[in-house]
C-alpha positions, 0 to 999 in steps of 0.5 A, spaced: 825 807 498 825 802 504 821 804 510 826 800 514 828 804 520 835 803 523 836 807 530 843 807 534 843 809 541 850 811 545 851 807 551 850 814 555 843 813 554 842 806 556 845 806 563 839 805 568 842 809 573 842 815 569 836 820 570 834 826 566 833 832 570 826 835 570 823 828 567 819 824 572 817 817 571 810 818 571 811 823 565 811 820 558 813 826 553 811 822 547 804 821 548 798 825 547 793 826 552 786 822 551 780 823 555 778 816 554 784 812 555 784 809 548 790 808 543 793 815 545 794 813 552 790 815 559 790 823 561 796 824 566 794 827 572 796 826 579 795 829 586 799 835 588 800 838 595 794 833 597 789 836 592 786 832 586 789 835 580 784 837 574 784 831 570 784 835 564 790 837 565 797 834 564 800 834 571 805 830 574 806 829 582 812 833 584 815 828 588 815 822 583 821 819 581 825 821 576 825 817 569 832 814 567 834 815 560 833 808 559 826 808 561 825 814 556 828 810 550 824 804 551 818 808 552 819 811 545 821 805 542 815 801 544 811 807 541 815 807 534 814 799 534 807 800 535 806 803 528 808 797 525 814 800 521 820 795 521 825 797 526 833 795 527 837 797 533 844 798 534 847 800 540 854 802 544 856 802 551 861 807 552 860 809 559 859 802 562 865 800 558 869 806 561 867 804 568 869 797 567 876 798 564 877 803 570 875 797 575 880 792 571 886 797 572 886 798 564 887 805 561 882 808 557 885 811 550 881 814 545 882 818 538 877 822 535 871 818 538 874 811 536 877 807 542 884 804 541 883 797 543 888 792 545 886 785 547 885 786 555 880 792 553 877 788 547 875 782 553 872 788 557 868 791 551 865 784 549 863 782 556 860 789 557 856 790 550 854 783 550 853 780 557 850 787 560 848 792 556 845 788 550 841 783 555 839 789 559 836 793 554 833 787 550 829 785 557 827 792 558 824 792 551 820 786 551 817 788 558 815 794 554 811 789 549 817 790 544 819 783 540 826 785 541 831 779 540 839 781 542 844 780 537 852 782 536 855 782 529 858 775 530 851 772 530 850 770 522 856 774 521 852 780 520 858 784 523 863 781 519 869 786 519 876 787 518 882 790 522 881 798 521 887 801 518 891 806 522 887 812 523 889 819 521 887 823 527 884 830 526 891 833 529 895 829 524 897 823 528 897 816 525 894 812 531 894 804 531 887 802 533 889 795 535 882 790 535 878 795 532 874 793 526 871 796 520 865 792 517 865 789 510 860 788 504 861 781 505 857 781 512 851 777 511 845 781 514 840 775 512 839 774 520 837 781 521 832 781 515 829 774 517 827 777 524 824 784 521 820 780 516 817 776 522 815 782 526 821 782 531 826 788 533 833 786 532 838 789 537 845 789 535 851 790 540 857 793 536 861 787 536 865 785 529 867 778 527 873 777 523 874 771 518 878 767 523 873 767 528 876 773 532 872 779 535 873 786 533 870 792 537 867 796 532 864 804 533 857 804 534 856 809 529 860 806 524 856 799 525 849 803 525 851 806 518 854 799 515 847 795 517 843 801 515 847 801 508 846 793 507 839 792 509 838 797 506 834 802 511 830 808 509 832 812 515 838 812 520 837 815 526 843 817 531 841 818 538 846 821 543 846 826 548 846 833 544 840 836 540 843 834 533 850 837 531 851 844 535 855 850 532 860 854 536 854 857 540 851 851 542 845 852 537 842 846 533 844 846 526 838 844 522 842 841 516 849 839 514 851 836 508 858 832 507 862 839 505 859 842 512 861 836 516 868 836 513 868 844 515 865 842 522 871 837 523 876 841 520 875 847 524 874 843 531 867 845 532 866 837 532 870 833 536 871 826 539 864 822 538 861 827 534 867 826 529 865 819 528 858 820 528 859 825 522 863 820 518 858 815 519 852 819 517 856 821 510 858 814 509 851 811 510 848 817 505 854 815 500 852 808 501 845 809 499 841 810 505 835 815 504 835 819 510 840 820 516 838 824 522 842 826 529 837 827 535 837 828 542 836 821 545 834 824 552 828 826 549 822 821 547 818 826 543 824 827 539 826 820 538 819 818 536 818 824 531 825 822 528 822 815 526 815 817 524 815 824 521 820 829 517 824 831 523 824 834 530 825 841 531 832 840 534 835 835 530 840 835 524 839 832 518 845 830 514 844 831 506 848 827 501 851 833 497 858 832 495 858 825 500 865 823 502 867 830 503 867 829 510 873 824 509 878 830 507 
């Protein structure tokens, strides 16, 4: 099985203005303390109330600035990349797209986590994803020592797509999604494999390319599933802002097969963005991706664990039993 890893990040994790409550910028939850400041990093210690903290304890200055979600994500990716495992990143930018649409006076429309995209909306999507989020993300990764290269699905036609068919919503409606694309098997991912083999980390914004050269808005989970299947990847990790898939009581479900995913969608337990995630995950498994996890991307330690071990404690593993059932 391939050891290549595909990581997908939602835009809510990449906003440089979003802070994680309780997490300070001087804290690094994914790094173990080391007495000699060697490969595992220096011990963390700080002055608290004017008194020197015990250098053997992992303490944080109480007035330190909070770490942003982007900083947490970048720090975790830097540690994952340092292991030498081939890595591809796919990202969205939903939160910043929403802000830009509002500023432009364009109505936001979504169904089951999919953005209904007319031409004015597509212009905003492309400008935000390719012009702001991707460039900023790549810059932060390179500053952290990650050899990141920014791409969109138009580069090398790695995200070649066709128009999505009318969407049958969970509530029974049939919705025309407009300029929303679905990646196709003829997509050429050689630019991605060339970069990974040369030791680079491709960072791909979820923009699709039509045969006529026009662009599509592609759901980031769908795009990540496509890339993972085409490479192929040994593991796909979907990072959002919940600790995996949650049940009716808000508790993490440790394992879900495709039948279980279909039940979660049909019962209304999975809503909005989680519907798109579950469907993308089951599609990836059906296409041969070895392992799929949904994790909390706000937790750097969970991200690192999802990439390097079996699974973090609070995450959901998707299994291939009855793959395709989530489409029913």
